[in-house]
Backbone as numpy.savetxt, mean C-alpha at the origin, in Angstrom:
# Nx Ny Nz CAx CAy CAz Cx Cy Cz
14.42 16.89 1.91 13.50 16.03 2.54 12.58 15.46 1.46
12.48 14.16 1.35 11.88 13.18 0.70 10.41 13.23 1.12
9.26 13.17 0.16 8.14 13.25 0.89 7.10 12.00 0.38
6.50 11.49 1.20 5.47 10.25 0.87 4.18 10.65 1.29
3.28 10.30 0.17 1.74 10.52 0.45 1.34 9.01 0.41
0.42 8.69 1.49 -0.03 7.42 1.64 -1.36 7.33 1.48
-1.83 6.38 0.33 -3.24 6.08 0.06 -3.48 4.91 0.72
-4.74 4.74 1.63 -5.25 3.57 2.28 -6.80 3.63 2.26
-7.34 2.52 2.28 -8.80 2.36 2.31 -9.41 1.86 3.67
-8.53 1.41 4.45 -9.27 0.75 5.80 -8.73 1.14 7.05
-8.25 -0.01 7.93 -7.80 0.39 9.27 -6.42 1.12 9.17
-5.59 1.03 8.21 -4.24 1.88 8.12 -3.15 1.27 9.07
-3.13 0.05 9.20 -2.08 -0.55 10.14 -0.70 -0.26 9.38
-0.75 -0.54 8.05 0.52 -0.33 7.17 0.80 1.11 7.18
-0.07 2.01 7.11 0.24 3.39 7.07 0.67 3.95 8.53
0.27 3.52 9.46 0.47 3.75 10.99 1.85 3.42 10.97
2.32 2.10 10.69 3.61 1.69 10.77 4.52 2.47 9.87
4.19 2.86 8.77 5.01 3.86 7.83 5.51 5.22 8.54
4.21 5.73 8.98 4.32 7.23 9.63 5.40 7.10 10.89
5.05 5.90 11.68 5.86 6.03 12.84 7.38 5.70 12.60
7.67 4.83 11.31 8.89 4.51 10.82 9.75 5.90 10.68
9.19 6.77 9.86 9.74 7.82 9.21 9.54 9.07 10.33
8.89 9.12 11.22 8.59 10.11 12.18 9.83 10.97 12.40
10.86 10.40 12.68 12.08 11.13 13.37 13.27 11.03 12.24
12.89 10.77 10.91 13.84 10.52 9.83 14.27 11.96 9.50
15.48 12.21 9.21 16.00 13.57 8.79 15.75 13.74 7.21
15.57 12.41 6.55 15.55 12.60 5.22 14.32 12.17 4.38
13.36 11.62 5.29 12.05 11.12 4.61 10.96 11.64 5.55
9.78 12.04 4.97 8.70 12.35 6.01 7.32 11.79 5.28
6.30 11.39 5.95 4.91 11.10 5.31 4.36 12.31 5.67
3.83 13.04 4.62 3.28 14.33 4.75 1.73 14.34 4.74
1.20 13.29 4.01 -0.38 13.13 3.92 -0.84 11.94 3.78
-1.94 11.60 4.18 -2.71 10.25 4.17 -4.13 10.77 3.40
-4.40 9.72 2.15 -5.51 10.05 1.43 -6.16 8.77 1.55
-7.76 8.79 1.53 -8.42 7.58 1.53 -9.53 7.76 0.70
-10.20 6.78 -0.10 -11.41 6.64 -0.59 -12.60 6.25 0.51
-12.28 6.18 1.61 -13.42 5.64 2.56 -13.44 6.79 3.65
-14.49 7.59 3.75 -14.56 8.52 4.72 -14.85 7.98 6.05
-14.93 6.93 6.36 -15.05 6.11 7.80 -13.74 5.35 8.04
-12.84 5.37 7.08 -11.63 4.53 7.36 -11.15 4.96 8.63
-10.55 3.87 9.47 -9.82 3.99 10.70 -8.33 4.90 10.42
-7.99 4.61 9.21 -6.52 5.28 8.78 -6.79 6.84 9.27
-7.79 7.49 8.88 -8.13 8.82 9.00 -7.72 9.31 10.60
-8.37 8.43 11.58 -7.87 8.53 12.99 -6.63 8.47 13.16
-6.02 7.36 12.72 -4.62 6.94 13.01 -3.71 8.15 12.57
-3.95 8.86 11.30 -3.13 9.87 10.99 -3.40 11.13 11.85
-4.58 11.33 12.00 -4.83 12.48 13.20 -4.06 12.41 14.35
-4.10 11.10 14.80 -3.30 10.92 16.35 -1.82 11.05 16.06
-1.29 11.14 14.86 0.14 11.09 14.54 0.37 12.48 13.96
-0.55 13.45 13.89 -0.32 14.84 13.39 -0.14 14.85 11.82
-0.43 13.78 11.07 -0.35 13.93 9.69 -1.68 14.29 8.96
-1.77 15.33 8.03 -2.76 15.59 7.34 -3.60 14.51 6.47
-4.72 14.36 6.78 -5.50 13.23 6.07 -6.99 13.79 5.65
-7.30 13.12 4.58 -8.69 13.27 4.05 -9.15 12.49 3.13
-10.47 12.39 2.89 -11.04 11.52 1.98 -11.36 12.24 0.69
-11.70 11.37 -0.34 -12.09 11.74 -1.71 -12.99 10.83 -2.31
-13.89 11.09 -3.11 -14.76 10.33 -3.68 -14.35 9.95 -5.24
-15.01 8.95 -5.86 -14.60 8.48 -7.15 -14.44 9.41 -8.26
-15.45 10.60 -8.34 -15.46 11.50 -9.05 -14.28 12.18 -9.13
-13.74 12.79 -7.94 -12.49 13.43 -7.60 -11.32 12.71 -8.12
-11.32 11.35 -7.90 -10.22 10.44 -8.13 -10.03 10.20 -9.64
-10.94 9.59 -10.17 -10.88 8.99 -11.51 -11.50 9.81 -12.60
-12.33 10.65 -12.44 -13.18 11.27 -13.63 -12.72 12.79 -13.63
-11.82 13.11 -12.81 -11.46 14.62 -12.84 -10.19 14.65 -12.43
-9.53 15.84 -12.28 -8.09 16.04 -11.96 -8.05 16.58 -10.47
-9.09 16.45 -9.76 -9.19 16.97 -8.46 -7.84 16.51 -7.63
-7.94 15.10 -7.44 -6.93 14.36 -6.69 -5.55 14.68 -7.30
-5.42 14.55 -8.49 -4.29 14.80 -9.30 -3.56 16.26 -8.84
-4.40 17.25 -8.87 -4.04 18.51 -8.63 -3.65 18.64 -7.18
-4.20 18.12 -6.21 -3.90 18.21 -4.93 -2.54 17.41 -4.89
-2.46 16.33 -5.28 -1.04 15.63 -5.39 0.12 16.46 -5.80
-0.25 16.99 -6.95 0.80 18.09 -7.47 1.19 19.29 -6.40
0.28 19.66 -5.62 0.70 20.78 -4.66 1.46 20.13 -3.43
1.30 18.71 -3.25 2.11 17.90 -2.17 3.64 17.80 -2.64
3.65 17.50 -3.90 5.19 17.31 -4.52 5.74 15.96 -3.86
4.80 14.75 -3.92 5.55 13.68 -3.37 6.78 13.02 -4.01
7.60 12.63 -3.39 8.71 11.61 -4.11 8.25 10.34 -4.19
7.24 9.89 -3.57 6.82 8.46 -3.67 5.17 8.49 -3.04
4.49 7.93 -3.88 2.99 7.64 -3.44 2.96 6.22 -3.00
2.52 6.04 -1.93 2.48 4.57 -1.26 1.25 4.11 -1.08
0.88 2.93 -1.56 -0.63 2.37 -1.59 -0.48 1.12 -0.48
-1.11 1.66 0.60 -0.94 0.54 1.75 -2.41 0.12 2.18
-3.09 -0.91 1.37 -4.28 -1.24 1.59 -5.27 -0.28 0.94
-5.01 0.26 -0.13 -5.78 0.94 -1.12 -6.52 0.18 -2.07
-7.72 0.11 -2.11 -8.48 -0.93 -2.92 -8.94 -0.38 -4.45
-8.96 0.98 -4.61 -9.36 1.28 -6.07 -7.96 1.19 -6.96
-8.56 0.91 -8.29 -7.44 0.88 -9.31 -6.92 2.42 -9.42
-5.54 2.54 -9.54 -5.04 3.98 -9.62 -5.27 4.38 -11.11
-5.77 5.59 -11.27 -6.15 6.11 -12.77 -4.76 6.43 -13.50
-4.87 6.14 -14.88 -3.81 6.50 -15.67 -3.39 7.80 -15.63
-4.25 8.95 -15.42 -3.73 10.23 -15.44 -2.84 10.52 -14.44
-3.18 9.98 -13.43 -2.28 10.24 -12.07 -0.85 9.35 -12.29
-0.89 8.29 -12.80 0.27 7.41 -12.74 1.27 8.18 -13.94
0.46 8.72 -15.03 1.34 9.54 -15.94 1.95 10.80 -15.39
1.26 11.27 -14.47 1.97 12.61 -13.68 3.18 12.12 -12.88
2.87 10.94 -12.30 4.02 10.40 -11.20 4.70 9.27 -11.80
5.26 9.27 -13.05 5.96 7.94 -13.28 6.87 7.39 -12.46
6.76 5.99 -12.28 7.63 5.32 -11.46 7.67 5.83 -9.98
6.65 6.35 -9.40 6.64 6.97 -8.10 5.30 6.46 -7.29
4.65 5.63 -7.77 3.63 4.90 -7.30 3.80 3.43 -7.13
3.70 3.14 -5.61 4.14 1.62 -5.27 2.98 1.24 -4.49
2.76 -0.29 -4.46 1.96 -0.92 -3.68 2.58 -2.15 -3.02
1.80 -2.52 -2.04 2.11 -3.79 -1.27 1.10 -4.66 -1.36
1.30 -6.06 -1.81 0.20 -7.15 -1.97 0.54 -8.30 -1.12
-0.47 -8.81 -0.44 -0.27 -10.09 0.35 -0.21 -11.23 -0.06
0.54 -11.30 -1.45 0.90 -12.64 -1.77 2.10 -12.64 -2.81
2.52 -13.52 -3.41 3.76 -13.65 -4.09 3.40 -13.37 -5.58
3.25 -12.30 -6.01 2.73 -11.88 -7.34 3.95 -12.64 -8.43
3.28 -13.16 -9.55 2.02 -12.78 -10.32 0.90 -13.57 -9.58
1.20 -14.64 -8.70 0.17 -15.36 -8.22 -0.78 -14.77 -7.18
-2.09 -14.87 -7.24 -2.93 -14.38 -6.56 -3.13 -12.80 -6.36
-3.10 -12.29 -7.63 -3.19 -10.83 -7.95 -4.50 -10.63 -8.59
-4.54 -9.47 -9.10 -5.82 -8.98 -9.80 -7.00 -8.40 -9.23
-8.07 -8.08 -9.95 -9.06 -7.46 -9.34 -9.85 -8.60 -8.28
-10.28 -8.11 -7.27 -10.92 -8.78 -6.12 -9.87 -9.69 -5.24
-8.62 -9.45 -5.72 -7.51 -10.39 -4.85 -7.09 -9.46 -3.81
-7.63 -9.37 -2.57 -6.99 -8.28 -1.62 -7.37 -8.95 -0.21
-6.45 -8.65 0.66 -6.78 -9.04 2.08 -7.22 -10.56 2.27
-8.20 -10.75 3.03 -8.42 -12.08 3.33 -8.92 -13.08 2.18
-9.29 -12.27 1.17 -9.54 -13.19 -0.18 -8.31 -13.78 -0.46
-7.45 -13.14 -0.43 -6.06 -13.78 -0.96 -5.74 -14.92 -0.01
-5.78 -14.81 1.25 -5.44 -15.70 2.29 -6.31 -16.84 2.36
-7.68 -16.74 2.04 -8.34 -17.95 1.97 -8.12 -18.68 0.71
-7.76 -17.92 -0.46 -7.45 -18.75 -1.50 -6.12 -19.40 -1.42
-5.14 -19.07 -0.73 -3.81 -19.62 -0.40 -4.11 -20.97 0.25
-4.86 -20.93 1.25 -5.16 -21.94 1.94 -6.03 -23.03 1.34
-6.88 -22.71 0.50 -7.88 -23.40 -0.17 -7.05 -24.31 -1.30
-6.04 -23.54 -1.69 -5.34 -24.27 -2.82 -3.85 -25.12 -2.20
-4.06 -25.06 -0.94 -2.94 -25.96 -0.17 -1.65 -25.42 -0.69
-1.32 -24.21 -0.77 0.00 -23.68 -1.09 1.04 -23.95 0.07
2.23 -24.13 -0.20 3.25 -24.38 0.78 4.01 -23.23 1.23
3.82 -22.08 0.45 4.55 -20.93 0.55 3.75 -19.49 0.27
3.83 -18.59 0.80 3.14 -17.24 0.38 4.04 -16.21 0.77
3.67 -14.90 0.74 4.58 -13.88 1.30 3.99 -12.47 0.65
4.68 -11.58 0.65 4.52 -10.31 0.33 5.10 -9.83 -0.94
4.56 -8.99 -1.80 5.20 -8.28 -2.98 5.12 -6.78 -2.88
6.13 -6.12 -3.15 6.03 -4.70 -3.06 6.52 -4.27 -4.73
5.52 -3.73 -5.28 5.59 -3.41 -6.75 5.34 -2.09 -7.31
5.84 -1.58 -8.38 5.30 -0.33 -8.94 3.84 -0.58 -9.42
3.08 0.50 -9.52 1.86 0.24 -9.90 1.73 0.86 -11.23
1.06 0.05 -12.10 0.64 0.44 -13.48 -0.90 0.50 -13.80
-1.11 0.59 -15.02 -2.69 0.72 -15.13 -3.25 -0.55 -14.97
-2.71 -1.73 -14.75 -3.55 -3.27 -14.45 -3.27 -3.37 -12.85
-4.14 -4.01 -12.24 -4.02 -4.50 -10.92 -2.88 -5.49 -10.83
-2.05 -5.04 -9.90 -0.91 -5.93 -9.48 -0.04 -6.58 -10.69
0.06 -5.75 -11.68 1.09 -6.12 -12.75 2.06 -5.32 -12.92
2.36 -4.27 -12.23 3.66 -3.46 -12.10 4.85 -4.31 -11.82
6.06 -3.65 -12.24 7.28 -4.35 -11.84 7.54 -4.47 -10.46
8.08 -5.70 -10.03 8.29 -6.05 -8.75 9.51 -5.35 -8.35
9.37 -4.89 -6.99 10.66 -4.19 -6.46 11.03 -5.09 -5.34
10.40 -5.90 -4.72 10.73 -6.81 -3.54 9.63 -7.79 -3.15
10.21 -8.95 -2.84 9.38 -10.07 -2.26 9.96 -10.73 -1.09
9.23 -11.12 -0.14 9.64 -11.84 1.07 8.77 -12.96 1.17
8.99 -14.03 1.85 8.27 -15.36 1.96 8.11 -15.92 3.18
7.14 -16.65 3.35 6.82 -17.36 4.73 6.08 -18.74 4.49
6.45 -19.72 5.23 5.82 -21.04 4.90 4.36 -20.97 5.11
3.63 -21.86 4.47 2.26 -22.08 4.84 2.00 -23.53 5.22
1.78 -23.69 6.67 1.65 -25.05 7.12 0.26 -25.51 6.75
0.20 -27.16 6.74 -1.08 -27.69 6.47 -2.15 -27.37 7.67
-1.56 -26.98 8.83 -2.57 -26.79 9.79 -2.89 -25.07 9.80
-2.42 -24.36 9.01 -2.68 -22.95 8.84 -4.08 -22.59 8.40
-4.56 -21.84 9.07 -6.04 -21.16 8.67 -5.59 -19.81 7.84
-6.71 -19.28 7.20 -6.60 -17.98 6.50 -6.20 -16.91 7.41
-6.57 -16.97 8.77 -6.28 -15.88 9.80 -4.78 -16.09 10.12
-4.47 -17.49 10.22 -2.99 -17.54 10.63 -2.25 -17.20 9.54
-2.52 -17.33 8.24 -1.59 -16.74 7.16 -1.65 -15.29 7.04
-2.83 -14.70 7.44 -2.98 -13.37 7.49 -1.87 -12.71 8.51
-1.76 -13.40 9.72 -0.95 -12.74 10.75 0.49 -12.81 10.29
0.89 -14.03 9.47 2.27 -14.14 9.17 2.60 -13.09 8.08
1.54 -12.63 7.09 1.77 -11.86 5.99 1.89 -10.28 6.72
1.03 -10.04 7.75 1.05 -8.82 8.48 2.67 -8.54 9.14
2.97 -9.55 9.59 4.38 -9.44 10.07 5.63 -9.20 9.32
5.29 -9.78 8.09 6.11 -9.37 6.93 6.07 -8.03 6.50
4.90 -7.51 6.18 4.51 -6.29 5.89 5.27 -5.23 6.84
4.95 -5.39 8.02 5.42 -4.44 9.08 6.89 -4.43 9.15
7.53 -5.54 8.92 9.01 -5.73 9.08 9.66 -4.98 7.62
9.22 -5.16 6.40 9.88 -4.95 5.23 9.47 -3.58 4.64
8.23 -3.42 4.60 7.61 -2.16 4.11 8.48 -1.06 4.10
8.61 -0.37 5.32 9.17 0.62 5.65 10.66 0.77 5.13
11.50 -0.53 5.26 12.75 -0.70 4.91 13.05 -0.50 3.25
12.00 -1.09 2.62 12.25 -1.00 1.09 11.85 0.41 0.82
10.83 1.03 1.35 10.48 2.39 0.93 11.79 3.33 1.25
12.40 3.15 2.25 13.52 3.97 2.74 14.68 3.77 1.72
14.94 2.47 1.28 15.91 1.87 0.24 15.59 2.96 -1.02
14.38 2.56 -1.61 13.99 3.45 -2.77 14.31 4.84 -2.70
13.92 5.53 -1.53 14.17 6.96 -1.48 15.50 7.32 -1.40
16.42 6.49 -1.06 17.67 6.84 -0.94 18.66 6.80 -2.21
17.97 6.19 -3.44 18.62 6.28 -4.37 18.86 7.48 -5.24
């Protein structure tokens, strides 16, 4: 059985979608959800789906081996960042080479980097009058949004689209593609 640990910082809609997608899968399971936000809705979502979930602070994550040691006990085949806002520390990446992936709400390398997440990205897309946007699923390295691309999907941006409208399109792409890409990665 392949094991997934999800990291999220907010509402957890992507985490919820992934957990439900793999719920009755004979080969893949989401074993844990971890968050840097003790008030994140993702904790409630995980609890409702009987997935172990807990929060941690920056000290445990970046400045000590606490989170690393916990991850080692979970033995994940894949660590999935689903709306996780902190930069992943190099000591954890080194312990799990090519096993940490992220989903980004734009077509990288455009609209990536520190501070480019969620509605910040969608507002920038609309402000720059882009005609296309999409999602990028990529490996995580020591830099924000610079790891090797795994998959991209696109959608049009119409002149009448608002940032909220673009966000809805991106959310639909995430819900459709993220679980399938993960399933394919773990089948290799």
